[in-house]
C-alpha positions, 0 to 999 in steps of 0.5 A: 160557954166552953169555960163554964162547961169545963168548970165542972169537975168529974165525969159530967157526961157520964153522970148526965146520961145516968140521970137522964136515963133514970128520969125518963124511966121514972116518968115512963110506964115501966117504972110503976110510979106514973099512975097515969098509965093505969094498971093491969091490962091497961098498963101492959098495953101502955108499956107495949105502945110506949116501947113501940113508939120510942124503941127500934123496930128492925123492920121499920128501921130498915125501911129508912123512913125519917121517923124510924131513923130517929128511933135509935136515939130515943131507944138509948134512953128507954128501959124495959124494967128496973133490972134492965135500967140498974144493970146498964147504969151500973156498967156505965158508972163503973166504966164510963167515967175513966173513958170520958176523962180520957176522951174528953167530954164532947168526944165521949158524948158523940162516941156514946151516941154513935156507938149506940146507933151503930150497935142498934143498926147492927142488930137491925141488919142481922134481924131484918124480919123482926118486928120486936121493939128494942130499947135500952142503952146496952149497945152504947154502953157496950161500945164504952166497955170496948173502948175501956178495954183498949184504953185501960187494959191494966186497970182493976175493977171490982166485980161480982161473979155468981160462981164465986159466991157473989164475993166482990173481988178486984180483977184486971179490967181485961179479964172482966171485959173479955169474960163479959164478951164471951158470955154475950157471944155464947148467949147469942149463939144460943139465941134463935129466931127473932123473938123477944129477949136480950139483944146480944148482937147489939152488945157484941157489935157495940163492944167490937166497934168501941174497941176498934175505934179506941184502938185506932184513935189512941194507938198512935198517941200512946206510942208517941207518948211512951218514949217521952215517959220512959226518958223522963223515968230514966232521968229520975235518980 
């Protein structure tokens, strides 16, 4: 079984997560493709019930009941709209593949799910009185971004910034990710109360935990390999 798993080339887990999120979205009420949910007010009611059933509700999660403890897992694969889905999947596509290659497929899959649980749990801890349902893979993907920053700080990625006339430019990954983190932090500072909106706290928690985990997990291995690499380089003519 392991040989069959390793026989596939490429970031299998990353592509699998993207495919699963897209499939679940298409058959759900938010995509607009499934006519079984009705239209107008019926569709809105179906969406609300769908998000409440499969999303994380902080007040319920903090209660510690068995069903509520499973909602972080289901919430990671549910998205509220096309922009929400495509934005998350773009970040996962850009940063997930290299992180998966470095960590290994099974390790990356467990890390992704654990990062999502931790991020959503952190949001619930800081919004204990909120009864708003939280859905989306943002927390898990934020953990991937944090790990990527630790593992590949010198990598360059193509990014688009509105204030640069939306021109696609290549920047060092650390600039893009630190800029992204700063935006999340500023937005979280501006966000008040427990009303609906973007879960910036989950983004910040996921990113921070992913960075710290990757740094602690791979720092020693990097230091061990570094002298050997330098020695090999010195032997070359």
